[in-house]
C-alpha positions in Angstrom: -41.3 -24.4 55.1 -38.5 -23.3 52.6 -36.5 -26.0 50.6 -33.8 -25.9 48.4 -33.9 -26.1 44.6 -32.0 -28.4 43.3 -31.2 -26.8 39.7 -30.4 -23.6 41.2 -28.8 -24.2 44.5 -30.5 -21.2 45.7 -33.9 -21.4 48.2 -36.9 -22.3 46.6 -40.1 -20.2 47.4 -43.1 -21.6 48.9 -45.6 -22.2 46.5 -47.2 -19.7 44.4 -45.1 -17.1 46.3 -42.5 -15.4 43.0 -39.0 -15.4 43.6 -37.6 -11.7 42.8 -34.2 -10.8 41.9 -32.4 -7.9 41.8 -30.9 -6.7 38.6 -27.2 -6.0 38.0 -27.1 -2.4 37.4 -24.0 -1.1 36.2 -22.5 1.6 38.1 -25.6 2.0 40.3 -26.3 -0.8 42.6 -23.2 -1.5 44.5 -22.8 -3.8 47.7 -23.9 -1.0 49.9 -27.2 -0.6 48.5 -27.7 -4.5 48.0 -27.2 -4.5 51.7 -29.9 -1.9 52.6 -32.4 -3.1 49.8 -32.1 -7.0 51.2 -32.2 -5.9 55.0 -35.6 -3.9 53.8 -37.0 -7.2 52.2 -38.6 -8.7 49.5 -35.7 -9.9 47.6 -34.4 -13.6 47.2 -31.4 -13.3 44.9 -28.9 -10.3 44.2 -27.0 -10.0 41.4 -23.6 -8.0 41.4 -22.5 -5.2 38.6 -20.5 -6.8 35.9 -16.7 -8.1 36.3 -15.1 -7.5 32.8 -13.2 -10.3 31.7 -10.6 -9.8 28.4 -8.0 -12.0 28.1 -6.4 -11.4 31.7 -6.5 -13.8 34.7 -7.9 -11.5 37.7 -7.0 -11.2 40.8 -9.1 -12.1 43.8 -9.3 -8.2 44.6 -11.1 -7.7 41.4 -13.8 -9.9 42.5 -14.2 -8.9 46.1 -14.0 -5.0 45.4 -17.4 -5.7 43.1 -18.4 -8.6 45.6 -17.5 -8.0 48.8 -20.2 -10.1 50.0 -17.5 -12.9 48.9 -15.8 -12.7 52.3 -19.1 -13.5 54.0 -20.2 -16.5 52.1 -21.5 -14.7 49.4 -24.6 -13.5 51.1 -25.9 -9.8 52.2 -25.7 -9.2 55.9 -29.3 -9.9 56.0 -28.7 -13.3 54.6 -29.8 -12.9 51.2 -27.6 -15.1 48.2 -25.3 -12.8 45.9 -24.5 -13.9 42.4 -21.0 -12.8 41.0 -21.8 -11.5 37.5 -19.1 -11.9 34.6 -19.0 -10.3 31.3 -16.9 -11.0 28.3 -16.8 -12.8 24.8 -14.2 -15.1 24.8 -15.0 -18.2 26.4 -11.6 -19.5 27.6 -11.0 -16.4 29.8 -14.7 -16.6 31.2 -14.0 -20.2 32.1 -10.7 -19.5 33.7 -11.6 -16.2 35.6 -15.1 -18.2 36.6 -12.9 -20.6 38.3 -10.9 -18.4 40.3 -14.0 -16.5 41.4 -15.4 -19.3 42.7 -11.9 -20.4 44.5 -12.0 -16.5 45.8 -15.4 -17.6 47.2 -18.0 -17.1 44.9 -21.0 -19.5 45.3 -22.9 -18.6 42.0 -21.9 -17.3 38.4 -24.4 -15.4 36.5 -23.0 -14.5 32.4 -23.8 -10.9 31.1 -25.5 -11.2 27.4 -27.9 -8.4 28.2 -25.8 -5.2 28.8 -26.9 -2.8 25.6 -23.9 -0.1 26.7 -21.9 0.7 23.4 -18.8 0.7 25.3 -19.3 -2.5 26.1 -20.6 -3.9 23.1 -17.6 -2.1 21.1 -15.6 -4.5 22.9 -17.1 -7.9 22.5 -19.3 -8.2 25.7 -22.9 -7.8 26.7 -25.9 -7.9 24.3 -23.4 -7.8 20.8 -22.9 -12.0 21.6 -26.7 -12.2 21.2 -25.7 -11.8 17.2 -24.5 -15.3 17.4 -26.3 -17.6 19.5 -23.5 -20.2 19.2 -21.1 -17.8 20.8 -23.8 -17.7 23.9 -23.8 -21.2 24.0 -20.0 -21.9 24.0 -19.6 -19.5 26.9 -21.9 -20.8 28.9 -20.6 -24.6 28.6 -17.3 -23.4 29.2 -18.1 -21.9 32.7 -20.2 -24.7 33.2 -17.6 -27.1 32.6 -15.1 -25.0 34.7 -16.8 -24.8 37.8 -18.0 -27.4 40.6 -21.3 -28.8 39.8 -22.7 -27.4 43.0 -22.0 -23.9 41.5 -25.3 -22.9 39.7 -24.5 -20.7 36.4 -26.8 -18.5 35.3 -27.5 -16.2 32.2 -29.1 -13.1 31.7 -30.1 -11.9 28.2 -32.0 -9.5 26.0 -34.4 -10.7 23.4 -32.1 -10.0 20.5 -29.4 -7.2 19.4 -30.6 -5.8 16.1 -34.2 -7.0 16.5 -36.1 -9.6 18.6 -36.0 -12.3 16.1 -33.6 -14.4 17.8 -34.8 -14.8 21.3 -35.6 -18.4 21.0 -32.1 -18.9 19.4 -30.4 -17.3 22.2 -32.4 -18.8 24.9 -31.8 -22.5 24.0 -28.3 -21.6 23.4 -28.1 -20.5 27.2 -29.9 -23.8 28.1 -28.0 -25.9 25.8 -24.7 -24.6 27.2 -25.7 -25.5 30.8 -27.4 -22.4 32.3 -29.5 -23.4 35.4 -31.3 -20.3 35.0 -32.2 -17.6 32.2 -33.5 -14.0 32.9 -34.8 -12.7 30.1 -35.0 -8.5 29.7 -38.2 -8.2 27.6 -36.4 -5.9 24.6 -33.8 -6.2 22.2 -30.4 -4.3 22.3 -32.0 -1.5 19.7 -35.1 -1.2 21.8 -32.9 -0.1 24.7 -35.4 0.7 27.6 -38.1 2.4 25.6 -41.7 1.2 26.3 -43.2 -1.4 25.6 -41.4 -4.5 27.3 -42.3 -7.2 25.3 -43.7 -9.8 27.8 -45.1 -12.6 25.6 -41.9 -13.4 24.0 -40.8 -14.2 27.5 -44.0 -16.4 27.9 -42.6 -18.3 24.8 -39.2 -18.7 26.0 -40.7 -20.1 29.2 -42.8 -22.7 27.5 -40.0 -23.9 25.1 -37.4 -24.0 27.9 -36.7 -26.8 30.8 -34.9 -24.3 33.0 -36.1 -21.4 35.4 -37.1 -18.2 33.4 -36.9 -15.0 35.2 -39.0 -12.0 33.4 -37.5 -8.7 33.3 -38.8 -5.4 32.1 -41.0 -2.8 32.9 -42.6 -4.0 36.1 -42.6 -0.6 38.0 -46.1 -1.5 40.3 -48.1 -4.3 41.5 -50.4 -4.2 38.6 -47.7 -4.1 36.5 -46.6 -7.4 38.0 -50.1 -9.2 37.9 -50.1 -8.2 34.0 -46.5 -9.6 33.3 -47.1 -12.8 35.5 -50.5 -13.4 33.5 -48.6 -12.8 30.3 -45.5 -14.5 30.8 -46.5 -17.5 33.1 -43.3 -17.1 34.9 -42.8 -17.5 38.6 -39.3 -15.7 39.2 -39.1 -11.7 38.3 -36.2 -9.5 38.2 -36.2 -6.0 39.2 -33.8 -3.1 38.3 -35.1 0.6 38.0 -38.1 -0.4 39.2 -36.7 -1.6 42.5 -35.0 1.6 42.9 -38.2 3.6 42.3 -40.3 1.7 44.7 -38.1 0.0 47.1 -40.7 -2.3 48.7 -42.1 -3.7 45.6 -40.8 -7.0 46.5 -42.4 -6.8 49.6 -45.5 -5.3 48.4 -45.9 -8.5 45.5 -45.1 -11.0 48.5 -48.3 -9.7 50.7 -50.7 -9.7 47.8 -49.2 -13.2 46.4 -50.0 -14.6 50.4 -53.2 -12.6 50.5 -52.4 -10.1 53.1 -53.0 -6.5 53.4 -49.6 -4.2 52.9 -49.2 -0.3 53.3 -46.4 1.0 50.7 -43.6 2.7 51.8 -44.0 6.6 52.2 -41.9 9.4 51.5 -40.3 9.9 54.6 -39.6 6.1 55.4 -38.2 6.3 51.9 -36.3 9.4 52.7 -34.8 7.8 56.0 -33.9 4.9 54.2 -31.5 7.4 51.6 -30.4 9.3 54.4 -28.8 5.9 55.7 -27.4 5.0 52.2 -25.8 8.6 52.2 -24.3 8.1 55.7 -23.1 4.9 54.3 -21.4 5.9 51.1 -20.0 9.0 52.6 -17.4 7.3 53.9 -16.6 5.3 51.4 -16.4 8.1 48.2 -13.9 11.0 47.6 -15.4 14.3 49.0 -15.8 15.5 45.2 -18.2 12.8 44.6 -19.9 13.5 47.6 -23.8 12.9 47.3 -23.4 11.3 44.1 -24.7 8.4 44.5 -27.9 9.6 46.2 -28.5 12.0 43.6 -28.7 9.1 41.0 -31.2 6.9 43.3 -33.0 10.0 43.4 -33.6 10.1 39.2 -35.3 6.6 40.1 -37.3 7.8 43.3 -38.8 10.7 42.1 -40.5 8.2 39.3 -42.8 7.2 42.1 -42.6 10.2 44.7 -42.8 14.0 43.5 -41.1 14.9 47.0 -38.1 12.8 45.6 -38.3 15.4 42.8 -38.0 18.2 45.0 -35.5 16.9 47.2 -33.3 16.2 43.9 -33.4 20.0 43.1 -32.3 21.0 46.3 -29.1 19.3 46.4 -28.1 18.5 42.6 -25.7 21.3 42.3 -24.2 20.5 46.0 -21.9 18.4 47.6 -20.7 20.0 50.7 -21.5 18.0 53.7 -23.2 20.5 55.7 -25.6 21.9 52.6 -26.7 17.9 52.6 -27.0 17.2 56.1 -29.3 20.5 56.2 -31.2 19.4 53.4 -31.7 15.8 54.9 -32.6 17.4 57.9 -35.4 19.5 56.0 -36.7 16.3 54.6 -36.4 13.8 58.0 -36.5 16.6 60.9 -34.4 15.3 63.7 -32.2 13.2 62.0 -30.6 11.7 65.3 -33.8 9.4 65.3 -32.3 7.9 62.2 -29.3 7.3 62.8 -29.5 4.4 65.2 -32.3 2.7 62.7 
């Protein structure tokens, strides 16, 4: 039976079964995709795209725009908890807006100290804060003190900014500030997304901290997961780009850890999932952007499925509904059998 983890306020996985987190990917994983991926299964926790905090008190609609799950108990339609992520460099506005987010319905606050985007870092947000661990601690502490004790405050960091030398300082700062969990992307900001991921640093952080450490970075397959778990000793893992490239990676990992067989999703099954996403997004975005989200997802899917690359080439220059529908029809045959899925 699954029990609640008193340190995080989220369900604890059965012994030996790792917890799987969906990484917050700005401009990529929106609430539509969270709903689809969590319905598929294999995800225990979702995290939103970041809410940018400057000096203003944000209205409720800002939180619900990026996290409409607030309206349904901060859970996806499949019952997977969703954490609202905040990004900013000033403790007081971060604390004030965290409090406002909780009042709006957020059930957990995640703090972004990992975004490597130049535009974000130049505006005093994301990974640039890792230059000064005391700022990380101050922001976490301010948010922790601003929200009720039962609301988890978690954080996500990289191993550093210019280099990886401050990895332990920043991890300890997050814990000292009151974070109940810490997700660690196993690269510095300067490393970007270039291989390799330095999992050994995450393992040392886990050994030094008394809170749950979530390993993130370059876990693209079941074999990668096995190696990452061995190197880090972690019991929780976060997937972003790899989850988009292999939507059932969480299911694969769970089956392996439970000692039961599992057949990975085939391209036709993934294409059907992609079509459902298209059907959802085509009614929420202007016609001039029709198909953009699908193309964005295909850019990751083609890392695993060669057919996704062919499909991407077929539609990459088009946004006309009839052309997109025809392309899906070629992939799936009679689309009507997927519309009720």
